C-alpha positions as CSV (number, residue, x, y, z in Angstrom):
1,X,30.5,-8.4,34.0
2,X,33.9,-6.9,33.0
3,X,36.1,-9.6,31.5
4,X,39.1,-7.3,30.7
5,X,42.2,-8.0,32.7
6,X,43.1,-5.3,35.2
7,X,45.6,-2.6,34.4
8,X,45.7,-3.5,30.7
9,X,44.8,-0.5,28.6
10,X,42.9,-1.3,25.3
11,X,44.9,-0.4,22.2
12,X,43.2,1.7,19.5
13,X,43.9,0.3,16.0
14,X,43.1,1.3,12.5
15,X,41.1,-1.4,10.8
16,X,42.4,-2.6,7.4
17,X,40.4,-1.9,4.2
18,X,39.1,-5.5,4.0
19,X,37.6,-5.3,7.5
20,X,36.1,-1.9,6.8
21,X,34.5,-3.2,3.6
22,X,33.0,-6.2,5.3
23,X,31.5,-3.9,8.0
24,X,30.1,-1.7,5.3
25,X,28.7,-4.8,3.5
26,X,26.9,-5.8,6.7
27,X,25.0,-2.5,6.6
28,X,24.4,-2.3,2.9
29,X,23.9,-6.0,2.0
30,X,21.7,-7.7,4.5
31,X,20.7,-10.6,2.2
32,X,20.8,-11.5,-1.5
33,X,17.7,-9.3,-2.2
34,X,19.7,-6.3,-0.9
35,X,22.5,-7.0,-3.4
36,X,19.9,-7.3,-6.2
37,X,18.4,-4.0,-5.2
38,X,21.7,-2.2,-5.3
39,X,22.8,-3.6,-8.6
40,X,19.4,-3.0,-10.3
41,X,19.3,0.6,-9.0
42,X,22.8,1.1,-10.5
43,X,21.4,-0.2,-13.9
44,X,18.5,2.3,-13.6
45,X,20.9,5.1,-12.9
46,X,22.9,4.1,-16.0
47,X,19.8,4.8,-18.1
48,X,19.1,1.2,-19.0
49,X,15.9,0.3,-20.9
50,X,16.3,-3.4,-20.5
51,X,17.3,-5.1,-17.2
52,X,17.6,-8.9,-16.7
53,X,18.5,-10.6,-13.5
54,X,19.6,-14.2,-13.1
55,X,19.8,-15.9,-9.7
56,X,20.6,-19.4,-8.5
57,X,19.9,-20.9,-5.1
58,X,18.0,-17.9,-3.8
59,X,20.9,-15.6,-4.9
60,X,23.4,-17.3,-2.5
61,X,25.5,-18.9,-5.3
62,X,24.8,-16.5,-8.2
63,X,23.4,-13.1,-8.9
64,X,23.9,-11.7,-12.4
65,X,22.4,-8.3,-13.5
66,X,22.6,-7.4,-17.2
67,X,21.7,-4.0,-18.6
68,X,21.9,-1.9,-21.7
69,X,22.9,1.3,-19.9
70,X,25.7,3.7,-20.6
71,X,28.4,1.3,-19.3
72,X,31.7,1.9,-17.4
73,X,34.9,2.9,-19.1
74,X,37.8,0.4,-18.7
75,X,39.9,3.0,-16.9
76,X,37.1,3.6,-14.3
77,X,36.6,0.0,-13.4
78,X,39.1,-0.1,-10.5
79,X,37.7,3.1,-9.2
80,X,34.2,1.7,-9.3
81,X,35.3,-0.9,-6.8
82,X,36.8,1.7,-4.4
83,X,34.8,2.7,-1.3
84,X,33.0,6.0,-1.6
85,X,33.8,6.4,-5.3
86,X,30.7,7.2,-7.3
87,X,29.7,8.9,-10.6
88,X,26.4,10.0,-9.0
89,X,27.4,13.0,-6.9
90,X,30.5,15.1,-6.5
91,X,30.2,15.3,-2.6
92,X,29.6,19.0,-2.4
93,X,25.8,18.6,-1.6
94,X,24.6,15.5,0.2
95,X,21.0,16.6,0.1
96,X,20.7,17.3,-3.6
97,X,20.4,13.6,-4.5
98,X,18.9,12.7,-7.9
99,X,20.1,9.1,-8.2
100,X,19.4,5.8,-6.4
101,X,23.0,4.7,-5.7
102,X,25.0,7.6,-4.5
103,X,27.0,6.4,-1.5
104,X,29.7,4.6,-3.5
105,X,29.4,1.6,-1.1
106,X,27.5,-1.2,-3.0
107,X,30.2,-2.6,-5.4
108,X,33.1,-2.6,-3.0
109,X,30.9,-4.0,-0.3
110,X,29.8,-6.9,-2.5
111,X,33.4,-7.5,-3.6
112,X,34.4,-7.7,0.1
113,X,31.9,-10.6,0.9
114,X,31.6,-12.4,-2.5
115,X,33.3,-13.0,-5.8
116,X,32.3,-10.1,-8.0
117,X,33.0,-9.6,-11.7
118,X,32.1,-6.5,-13.7
119,X,32.1,-6.6,-17.5
120,X,31.2,-3.4,-19.3
121,X,31.4,-1.5,-22.5
122,X,30.9,2.2,-23.3
123,X,30.0,3.3,-26.8
124,X,33.1,3.7,-29.1
125,X,35.4,1.7,-26.8
126,X,36.3,-2.0,-26.3
127,X,34.7,-4.0,-23.5
128,X,36.7,-4.6,-20.4
129,X,36.4,-6.8,-17.3
130,X,37.6,-6.6,-13.6
131,X,37.1,-9.1,-10.8
132,X,37.4,-8.9,-7.0
133,X,37.1,-11.7,-4.5
134,X,37.2,-11.2,-0.7
135,X,38.5,-7.7,-1.3
136,X,41.4,-8.8,-3.6
137,X,41.1,-7.0,-6.9
138,X,42.4,-8.3,-10.3
139,X,43.8,-6.3,-13.2
140,X,41.5,-5.0,-15.9
141,X,41.5,-7.2,-18.9
142,X,39.7,-7.2,-22.4
143,X,36.3,-8.9,-22.7
144,X,33.6,-9.5,-25.2
145,X,30.3,-7.5,-24.8
146,X,28.2,-5.6,-27.2
147,X,27.3,-2.8,-24.8
148,X,26.0,-2.0,-21.4
149,X,27.1,-3.8,-18.2
150,X,27.0,-7.3,-16.8
151,X,27.7,-7.7,-13.1
152,X,28.1,-11.2,-11.8
153,X,28.2,-12.0,-8.0
154,X,29.0,-15.5,-7.0
155,X,29.1,-17.1,-3.5
156,X,27.7,-14.2,-1.6
157,X,29.0,-14.1,2.0
158,X,31.7,-16.8,1.4
159,X,34.1,-14.3,3.0
160,X,31.8,-13.9,6.0
161,X,30.5,-17.4,6.7
162,X,28.8,-16.3,9.9
163,X,26.4,-14.2,7.8
164,X,25.4,-17.3,5.8
165,X,24.0,-18.9,8.9
166,X,21.4,-16.1,9.2
167,X,20.1,-16.5,5.6
168,X,16.7,-18.2,5.2
169,X,15.8,-21.0,2.8
170,X,16.5,-20.7,-0.9
171,X,12.8,-20.3,-1.5
172,X,12.4,-17.5,1.0
173,X,15.4,-15.6,-0.4
174,X,14.2,-16.1,-3.9
175,X,10.8,-14.7,-2.9
176,X,12.5,-11.6,-1.4
177,X,14.4,-11.1,-4.6
178,X,11.1,-11.3,-6.6
179,X,9.4,-8.8,-4.3
180,X,12.2,-6.3,-4.7
181,X,12.3,-6.6,-8.5
182,X,8.5,-6.1,-8.5
183,X,8.8,-3.0,-6.3
184,X,11.5,-1.5,-8.6
185,X,9.5,-2.4,-11.7
186,X,6.4,-0.6,-10.4
187,X,8.4,2.7,-10.2
188,X,10.0,2.3,-13.6
189,X,7.2,1.5,-16.1
190,X,9.2,2.5,-19.2
191,X,11.9,-0.2,-18.5
192,X,11.7,-3.9,-19.4
193,X,12.5,-6.2,-16.4
194,X,13.1,-9.9,-16.4
195,X,14.0,-12.2,-13.5
196,X,15.2,-15.8,-14.1
197,X,15.9,-18.6,-11.7
198,X,18.8,-20.5,-13.3
199,X,19.2,-23.1,-10.6
200,X,18.6,-26.8,-11.6
201,X,15.6,-26.1,-13.8
202,X,16.0,-22.6,-15.4
203,X,12.7,-20.7,-15.6
204,X,11.4,-17.1,-15.9
205,X,10.0,-16.0,-12.6
206,X,8.9,-12.5,-13.5
207,X,8.8,-10.5,-16.7
208,X,7.2,-7.2,-17.7
209,X,7.6,-5.3,-21.0
210,X,8.2,-1.6,-21.2
211,X,5.1,0.5,-21.2
212,X,4.4,3.5,-23.5
213,X,2.1,6.5,-23.4
214,X,1.8,9.2,-20.7
215,X,3.1,8.5,-17.2
216,X,-0.2,7.7,-15.5
217,X,-1.3,5.4,-18.3
218,X,2.1,3.6,-18.3
219,X,2.0,3.3,-14.5
220,X,-1.5,1.8,-14.6
221,X,-0.3,-0.7,-17.2
222,X,2.7,-1.7,-15.1
223,X,0.6,-2.0,-11.9
224,X,-1.8,-4.2,-13.9
225,X,1.1,-6.5,-14.9
226,X,2.5,-6.6,-11.4
227,X,-0.5,-6.4,-9.0
228,X,-3.1,-7.9,-11.3
229,X,-6.2,-6.7,-13.2
230,X,-8.4,-6.7,-10.1
231,X,-6.3,-4.0,-8.5
232,X,-6.3,-1.6,-11.5
233,X,-10.0,-2.2,-12.1
234,X,-10.8,-1.2,-8.5
235,X,-8.2,1.5,-8.1
236,X,-8.6,5.3,-8.4
237,X,-6.0,7.6,-9.8
238,X,-4.3,10.0,-7.3
239,X,-2.9,13.3,-8.3
240,X,-2.4,16.0,-5.6
241,X,0.1,18.7,-4.8
242,X,1.0,20.7,-1.7
243,X,3.9,23.0,-0.9
244,X,6.4,21.5,-3.4
245,X,5.3,17.8,-2.8
246,X,3.5,16.0,-5.6
247,X,1.5,12.8,-4.9
248,X,0.6,10.4,-7.7
249,X,-0.3,6.8,-8.0
250,X,-3.3,4.5,-7.6
251,X,-5.3,3.6,-4.5
252,X,-7.9,0.9,-4.2
253,X,-11.5,1.4,-3.2
254,X,-12.2,0.5,0.5
255,X,-14.2,-2.6,-0.5
256,X,-11.1,-3.9,-2.2
257,X,-9.2,-4.2,1.1
258,X,-6.7,-6.8,2.3
259,X,-6.4,-8.9,5.4
260,X,-2.8,-7.7,5.9
261,X,-0.7,-4.7,4.8
262,X,0.8,-6.7,1.9
263,X,-0.4,-4.5,-1.0
264,X,1.0,-1.1,0.1
265,X,3.8,0.3,-2.0
266,X,5.3,3.7,-1.2
267,X,7.9,5.6,-3.1
268,X,9.8,8.9,-2.6
269,X,11.4,10.3,-5.7
270,X,11.0,6.9,-7.3
271,X,12.8,5.1,-4.5
272,X,10.8,2.3,-2.7
273,X,10.7,3.1,1.0
274,X,9.3,1.6,4.2
275,X,8.5,4.7,6.2
276,X,6.3,4.8,9.3
277,X,5.2,8.4,8.5
278,X,3.9,7.4,5.1
279,X,2.3,4.1,6.1
280,X,0.6,5.9,9.0
281,X,-0.8,8.6,6.7
282,X,-2.1,5.9,4.3
283,X,-3.9,4.1,7.3
284,X,-5.2,7.5,8.5
285,X,-6.8,8.2,5.0
286,X,-8.8,5.0,5.2
287,X,-9.4,4.6,8.9
288,X,-13.0,5.9,8.5
289,X,-13.8,3.3,5.8
290,X,-12.2,0.1,7.1
291,X,-12.4,-2.0,10.2
292,X,-9.1,-2.4,12.1
293,X,-8.5,-5.9,10.7
294,X,-8.6,-4.7,7.1
295,X,-5.8,-2.8,5.2
296,X,-5.9,-0.6,2.1
297,X,-4.1,-1.4,-1.1
298,X,-2.2,1.4,-2.9
299,X,0.9,2.3,-4.9
300,X,1.8,5.9,-4.1
301,X,4.6,8.1,-5.4
302,X,5.7,11.2,-3.6
303,X,8.0,13.4,-5.8
304,X,9.7,16.6,-4.6
305,X,12.8,18.6,-4.8
306,X,15.6,16.5,-3.3
307,X,16.4,19.3,-0.9
308,X,13.0,18.7,0.8
309,X,13.8,15.1,1.8
310,X,16.9,13.4,3.2
311,X,17.4,9.9,1.7
312,X,20.8,9.6,3.4
313,X,19.4,8.4,6.7
314,X,20.2,4.8,6.4
315,X,22.8,2.8,4.2
316,X,20.0,0.7,2.7
317,X,18.2,4.0,1.7
318,X,14.8,2.5,2.7
319,X,14.1,5.2,5.2
320,X,13.7,8.9,4.4
321,X,13.2,12.1,6.4
322,X,11.1,14.9,5.2
323,X,12.0,18.5,6.0
324,X,8.3,19.1,6.9
325,X,6.8,15.7,7.9
326,X,3.4,17.3,8.5
327,X,3.1,18.5,4.9
328,X,3.9,15.0,3.6
329,X,1.4,13.4,5.9
330,X,-1.3,15.9,5.1
331,X,-0.8,15.6,1.4
332,X,-1.4,11.8,1.5
333,X,-4.4,12.0,3.8
334,X,-6.1,14.8,1.9
335,X,-5.2,13.5,-1.5
336,X,-6.5,10.1,-0.8
337,X,-9.7,11.3,0.9
338,X,-10.6,13.7,-2.0
339,X,-10.0,10.9,-4.5
340,X,-12.1,8.4,-2.5
341,X,-14.9,11.1,-2.2
342,X,-14.8,11.7,-5.9
343,X,-15.4,7.9,-6.4
344,X,-18.8,8.5,-4.9
345,X,-21.0,5.4,-4.4
346,X,-18.6,3.2,-6.4
347,X,-17.8,-0.3,-4.9
348,X,-15.2,-2.7,-6.1
349,X,-16.0,-5.1,-9.0
350,X,-14.6,-8.0,-6.9
351,X,-17.8,-7.7,-4.8
352,X,-19.9,-8.8,-7.9
353,X,-17.3,-11.5,-8.7
354,X,-17.6,-12.9,-5.2
355,X,-21.4,-12.8,-5.4
356,X,-21.4,-14.7,-8.7
357,X,-19.0,-17.2,-7.3
358,X,-21.3,-17.8,-4.3
359,X,-24.1,-18.3,-6.8
360,X,-22.2,-21.1,-8.6
361,X,-22.0,-24.1,-6.3
362,X,-20.0,-27.0,-7.5
363,X,-22.4,-29.6,-8.9
364,X,-22.1,-32.8,-6.9
365,X,-24.6,-34.8,-8.9
366,X,-25.5,-34.9,-12.6
367,X,-27.5,-31.9,-13.7
368,X,-31.3,-32.5,-13.7
369,X,-33.2,-30.7,-16.3
370,X,-36.7,-29.4,-15.9
371,X,-38.3,-32.1,-18.2
372,X,-36.6,-34.8,-16.0
373,X,-38.0,-33.6,-12.7
374,X,-41.0,-35.4,-11.1
375,X,-44.3,-33.6,-11.6
376,X,-45.4,-31.3,-8.8
377,X,-49.1,-32.2,-9.5
378,X,-51.9,-29.8,-10.3
379,X,-51.1,-26.1,-10.4
380,X,-53.0,-25.4,-7.2
381,X,-50.8,-27.7,-5.3
382,X,-47.5,-26.4,-6.7
383,X,-45.9,-25.5,-3.4
384,X,-46.0,-21.7,-3.7
385,X,-48.0,-21.5,-0.5
386,X,-45.2,-23.3,1.3
387,X,-42.6,-21.1,-0.3
388,X,-44.4,-18.0,1.0
389,X,-43.9,-19.1,4.5
390,X,-40.1,-19.2,4.0
391,X,-39.5,-16.2,1.8
392,X,-40.8,-12.7,2.1
393,X,-40.8,-10.3,-0.8
394,X,-42.8,-7.5,-2.3
395,X,-42.9,-6.4,-5.9
396,X,-43.0,-2.7,-6.5
397,X,-45.0,-1.2,-9.2
398,X,-43.0,1.8,-10.5
399,X,-44.3,4.6,-12.6
400,X,-43.9,4.0,-16.4
401,X,-41.7,7.1,-16.9
402,X,-39.2,5.9,-14.2
403,X,-36.6,4.2,-16.4
404,X,-33.0,3.3,-15.2
405,X,-31.1,4.5,-18.3
406,X,-29.3,7.5,-16.6
407,X,-29.4,6.2,-13.0
408,X,-26.2,4.4,-11.9
409,X,-28.1,2.4,-9.2
410,X,-31.2,2.0,-11.3
411,X,-34.9,2.0,-10.3
412,X,-36.3,-0.1,-7.4
413,X,-38.3,-3.1,-8.6
414,X,-38.8,-5.0,-5.4
415,X,-37.7,-5.7,-1.8
416,X,-36.9,-9.1,-0.3
417,X,-36.7,-10.2,3.3
418,X,-37.5,-6.6,4.3
419,X,-33.8,-5.7,4.0
420,X,-32.7,-6.0,0.4
421,X,-33.8,-3.6,-2.4
422,X,-33.6,-5.1,-5.9
423,X,-33.2,-2.4,-8.5
424,X,-33.0,-2.6,-12.3
425,X,-30.2,-0.7,-14.0
426,X,-29.7,-0.1,-17.7
427,X,-27.2,-3.0,-17.9
428,X,-28.3,-5.3,-15.2
429,X,-29.5,-5.2,-11.6
430,X,-28.4,-3.9,-8.2
431,X,-29.1,-5.5,-4.8
432,X,-28.8,-3.0,-1.9
433,X,-28.5,-3.7,1.8
434,X,-31.0,-1.0,3.0
435,X,-29.7,-0.8,6.6
436,X,-26.0,-0.7,5.7
437,X,-26.6,1.9,3.0
438,X,-28.7,4.2,5.1
439,X,-26.3,3.9,8.0
440,X,-23.5,5.3,5.8
441,X,-25.7,8.1,4.5
442,X,-26.7,9.2,8.1
443,X,-23.0,8.9,9.2
444,X,-21.7,11.1,6.4
445,X,-24.4,13.7,7.2
446,X,-23.4,13.7,10.9
447,X,-19.8,14.1,10.0
448,X,-20.6,17.1,7.7
449,X,-22.5,18.7,10.6
450,X,-19.6,18.0,12.9
451,X,-17.1,19.6,10.4
452,X,-19.3,22.7,10.1
453,X,-20.1,23.2,13.8
454,X,-17.0,21.5,15.4
455,X,-17.0,19.0,18.3
456,X,-18.6,20.3,21.5
457,X,-16.3,20.1,24.4
458,X,-17.3,19.6,28.1
459,X,-15.1,21.3,30.7
460,X,-14.0,19.1,33.5
461,X,-14.9,20.4,37.0
462,X,-11.5,19.4,38.2
463,X,-8.8,19.2,35.5
464,X,-7.1,15.8,35.3
465,X,-3.4,15.9,35.7
466,X,-1.4,13.3,33.8
467,X,2.3,12.8,34.6
468,X,4.5,12.0,31.5
469,X,8.1,11.9,30.5
470,X,9.5,15.2,29.1
471,X,9.6,13.7,25.6
472,X,6.0,12.5,25.7
473,X,4.8,15.8,27.2
474,X,6.5,17.8,24.4
475,X,5.1,15.4,21.7
476,X,1.6,15.8,23.0
477,X,1.7,19.6,23.2
478,X,2.8,19.7,19.6
479,X,-0.6,18.3,18.5
480,X,-2.6,20.2,21.1
481,X,-4.4,22.3,18.4
482,X,-5.4,19.2,16.5
483,X,-6.8,17.6,19.6
484,X,-8.7,20.8,20.5
485,X,-10.6,20.5,17.2
486,X,-12.1,17.3,18.4
487,X,-13.0,18.6,21.9
488,X,-9.9,17.5,23.8
489,X,-8.4,20.5,25.6
490,X,-4.9,20.1,27.1
491,X,-2.2,22.4,28.4
492,X,1.2,22.2,30.1
493,X,1.0,21.9,33.9
494,X,4.6,22.6,34.8
495,X,7.4,20.0,35.0
496,X,6.5,16.9,32.9
497,X,2.8,16.9,33.3
498,X,-0.2,18.1,31.3
499,X,-3.6,19.1,32.4
500,X,-6.7,17.8,30.6
501,X,-9.3,20.6,30.9
502,X,-11.9,19.5,28.3
503,X,-13.1,16.3,26.8
504,X,-15.4,15.7,23.8
505,X,-19.0,16.0,25.1
506,X,-20.3,13.3,22.8
507,X,-18.1,10.7,24.6
508,X,-19.7,11.3,28.0
509,X,-17.5,10.3,30.9
510,X,-14.0,9.7,29.7
511,X,-10.9,8.1,31.3
512,X,-8.7,11.0,30.3
513,X,-5.4,9.4,31.4
514,X,-6.1,6.2,29.3
515,X,-7.0,8.4,26.3
516,X,-3.8,10.4,26.6
517,X,-1.7,7.2,26.7
518,X,-3.5,5.8,23.7
519,X,-2.8,9.0,21.8
520,X,0.9,8.8,22.7
521,X,1.1,5.2,21.6
522,X,-0.3,6.2,18.2
523,X,2.1,9.2,17.9
524,X,5.0,6.8,18.6
525,X,3.8,4.2,16.2
526,X,2.5,6.3,13.3
527,X,3.8,9.8,13.9
528,X,0.3,11.1,14.2
529,X,-2.9,10.3,16.2
530,X,-6.5,9.7,15.2
531,X,-7.4,8.4,18.6
532,X,-9.8,11.2,19.7
533,X,-11.2,11.6,16.2
534,X,-11.7,7.8,15.9
535,X,-13.6,7.7,19.3
536,X,-15.8,10.7,18.3
537,X,-16.6,9.2,14.9
538,X,-17.2,5.7,16.5
539,X,-20.0,7.4,18.5
540,X,-21.3,9.1,15.4
541,X,-21.2,5.7,13.6
542,X,-23.2,4.2,16.5
543,X,-25.7,7.1,16.3
544,X,-26.0,6.6,12.6
545,X,-26.7,2.9,13.1
546,X,-29.5,3.6,15.5
547,X,-30.9,6.4,13.3
548,X,-30.9,4.4,10.1
549,X,-33.6,2.3,8.4
550,X,-33.8,-0.9,10.3
551,X,-33.6,-4.4,8.7
552,X,-37.0,-6.0,8.6
553,X,-38.9,-2.8,7.6
554,X,-41.1,-2.6,4.5
555,X,-40.3,0.3,2.3
556,X,-42.5,2.0,-0.2
557,X,-41.3,2.4,-3.8
558,X,-40.7,6.2,-3.4
559,X,-38.6,5.5,-0.2
560,X,-36.5,2.9,-1.9
561,X,-35.8,5.1,-4.9
562,X,-35.1,8.1,-2.7
563,X,-32.5,6.0,-0.9
564,X,-30.9,5.0,-4.2
565,X,-30.7,8.6,-5.4
566,X,-29.1,9.7,-2.1
567,X,-26.5,7.0,-2.4
568,X,-25.6,8.2,-5.8
569,X,-25.1,11.7,-4.5
570,X,-23.2,10.8,-1.3
571,X,-19.4,10.1,-1.2
572,X,-18.3,6.7,0.2
573,X,-21.8,5.3,0.1
574,X,-20.4,2.2,-1.7
575,X,-19.3,0.8,1.7
576,X,-20.8,0.8,5.2
577,X,-18.9,2.3,8.1
578,X,-16.9,-1.0,8.5
579,X,-15.7,-1.2,4.9
580,X,-18.3,-3.8,3.8
581,X,-20.2,-3.2,0.5
582,X,-23.6,-1.6,0.7
583,X,-24.7,-3.0,-2.7
584,X,-23.9,-5.6,-5.3
585,X,-24.2,-4.9,-9.0
586,X,-24.7,-7.8,-11.4
587,X,-24.5,-7.2,-15.2
588,X,-27.1,-8.8,-17.4
589,X,-24.4,-10.7,-19.2
590,X,-23.3,-12.3,-15.9
591,X,-26.9,-13.2,-14.9
592,X,-27.4,-14.8,-18.3
593,X,-24.3,-16.8,-17.9
594,X,-25.6,-18.1,-14.6
595,X,-28.6,-19.5,-16.5
596,X,-26.5,-20.8,-19.4
597,X,-27.9,-18.3,-21.8
598,X,-24.6,-17.3,-23.4
């Protein structure tokens, strides 16, 4: 409904600077965590080695960032608070960006919606201070400071009270600030970070010391401090390169997966980003190893010439655009897959930890020792006959020369419940789920055969015509070659339709229209599609399940040992086709602790 009065022409007005700055602040500073991010990135750009952040009331009443960087000269302080004034770029090339803050918007935006004070000192000069509140700037005055910069932001959004209503609780805003500091700290392992909550009861929320050594060792140490020892113990180093893009970082084994995508940290040229292309590539790299309800854990860093990526897509700089998105996606998928393959049969240590935890039930009654138990009577009536009815096991006599010293999965010593192989290793024991392990081995063999011979396609007697929008049609035809590799043949059919001429033979009768729409949904969501590949490999997985050693089957010693050796030689054999572990390893020291022999 048009509410304008008739015959009254709207007047075009030039907004004043205060309004312009408040609008810019709405784009750049969404919440207190956004302000912290901008200020800390400025400190990193200034070459700081120590950065401390103080917040109160979730950052609503106070944010103070202190650094030991290069500082701002007294004469430059008013300019620092002017819109689009920056020391980071000269404006001649907006693609050649080597710094975090480069738009010249953060400080004036913060000064437009809060009370901002900058105190700074450059080497060889006296310290100076400037303040701005609601866009009104004070004069520069002398201050006391040894070096670096202190930026204090009070009463965020006091000048735009409507924005305050959309902030969450102090606890939620404080958690968002902690998350952003942790993300920035992961990318800068050589900088010391400290976050303090100085509300009613001052306390240190997060603190990490600067790492030393080479980049990968420093990164691993920082990830251990931020994500925990379990992550670094179960993560594999990633180092891959393709067409000017360099991928480094650490990715966790599939058996160290999470129930939600909460442990995925992606960076482009050191900048934390939330990018659908990159998260889609990460999911694609693991999709063959995890069920749909499990998510990989990783901290990945893509570095490249700034000319190959546009970081100026969004004011918050959390989205990027690669010049060649396919190369970036392919690098992540192939880099992760090669690293996971090199991990071989390895499974995460948390599997053993969970096993040991399950074997330690909480005592509900005082411990009863053997000498206190009632006698079971004569040896012949000891109850072993009854036990045999409830438990089934066989002990394997292995040849004397078969010793586990150089065998990661050891030598089979027995089989219990016709499904679990018990093997002795040099340092403990391994329990293998024979069906799950063999299922993975058969599946990997089938996949190798498919890669060598391709996916057989069956031609449809009458091609199925699927009508689409022009955009969907073009998007689908762009990936036609990829789809053809998995037996799905499509081609343009005039107008906004495509013809499906072939489908993967292994799938049998296929609803081609539904498959096409599933592929388009994935392309829209992730920028790529594994729909056909996933369906083909789901069939292979089912074939592998039916073709593997069944549960409940006795195995001879040589069969069990052959299975162990094949697991050691096969990539990804540490988890079944659904991401569950195929074996559990218990160290002798852990077993002895279970029996109180420490």
